[in-house]
C-alpha angles and dihedrals in degrees: 000000000000115000119162122209127221137153131230095243121243123109136186112284117275118261092259108034094176091053091047093052092044088049091052090051092052094043090057089050090052092245116147118205140113094294097051089045089053091053092049093045094052091051093048095043094048094047090051090047090053091051092048088055084065100253110157096205111022119194116235107271104269110205096151124078116271094236104044091042091067105025091050087052089064133082120220093046129106127188119229113185107304093339136068134225132204114237093171143353102306118244136170117267110245095237094047101052089102109048110244090233091055090047092053091051091047092050093046099039091116091051092050093048091056087070092060120056095186097049122078099173133035121233114210134193119207120198120198125188108242127238095248094059091041090051091059088073092062106076118211099015121135126224094284089078088072091068094037091057091036094068097062089039090055091049092053091050090053095047093048097056098100127193116180133140088266105030138045128179097228100174134026116192126191111211116213103164096163097048109118097042118121108283122158090205088069100044114131111277093022121124090235092074092056092046095049092047093049091046094050091048093051090051093049092046090062088060099038096052088055092054102257123138108247122223134184113207114204137169095209134014104198090117103065097198090117092069088071094060113115098194104045117092106179131041125197136179140161126306098262098037115127088237088089099045112032129100087224090066092051091050096047094045089056093045098046101032091233125139134208135233106226111230103215104166130059113227106187099105094198089054090050090053091047093052093049094049094045088059085059093051095257131114124236090239090058096054109019098099094044093048091051093048091051092047091052090048093050092243093120126038109231087211087073090072097051111108115261130247093256094056093047096046093046089054092051093046090049092053093047094046090051102041100027128252093262090063097047105073102154141029135195147125116312095244144346124309101228091118094059114110098232141018091242094055089050090052090048090056091052092047091053091048091054093045092048091050091049091051090058097035093053097041 
């Protein structure tokens, strides 16, 4: 059985967020000082940490927000409060076509490889926020905004598929966490469904034609538009999503030739606290504030709330038994780990995901 592990991407904020953001700004301008070195160091250290957890295809360490990372990489867009407006046809800024985090990993691939005697080439996963989710930050726009935003997104996908002697972008994932919410633009028979499907396929084609595995990351799969995609190979969703337990999934995987990435670890930390406390007869509301205070004081280890190996391995086995091992090609946590209290608790989650996958893979 061959199941590869990867993560979704985000991590808890670095210790000094201001220094990190200032370092990013200086790095992009080509300035080399303490701040830019801090930015590079956090990316390299965190990528190494992910690899030491055993992940086979780590995502670039994602410390920035998934919306601003990509919208602020485009010309023709202006931010107004929490929303954005289009001032011209959006296009990718020339200095942002390759994500700075990806550029850092590419430039430091040799340094990273020095940490691993048995690895001679890095495998990288790149996640890009999809045009549908980005479009939700432009109030009042019709379905044509999907393709308008899709063009620069496709260009960024193309530019971030790296192939060097020391680094290969193995996986490109398009993140569409809000897809599946009620949206009249995507009602059956509406033009918006055709536009979004075409836009998604064009984006995935940029990755696929360069040899990367293409993944669509969803939070719910009630709207089945994604089954019609030609250029996506892997579908993933959250732990309890029907994707992993419905006869419909089994039928559509067989029909389309697609596979799934099994989500085997929950990543909403408040939910993890709530589940632990419910088992003790308490509600999350009763103890949430106290728990977080104790975590911040160091009186409680956040790792204690990470799901255990048995839970993760049982999830993976259940998905494999139901869908068939030939249709379960990857495993990982259900989403990013930005909400975890500490870097170490995030790494512990990844370590357990890898160990749980190995338990099933080697059984």
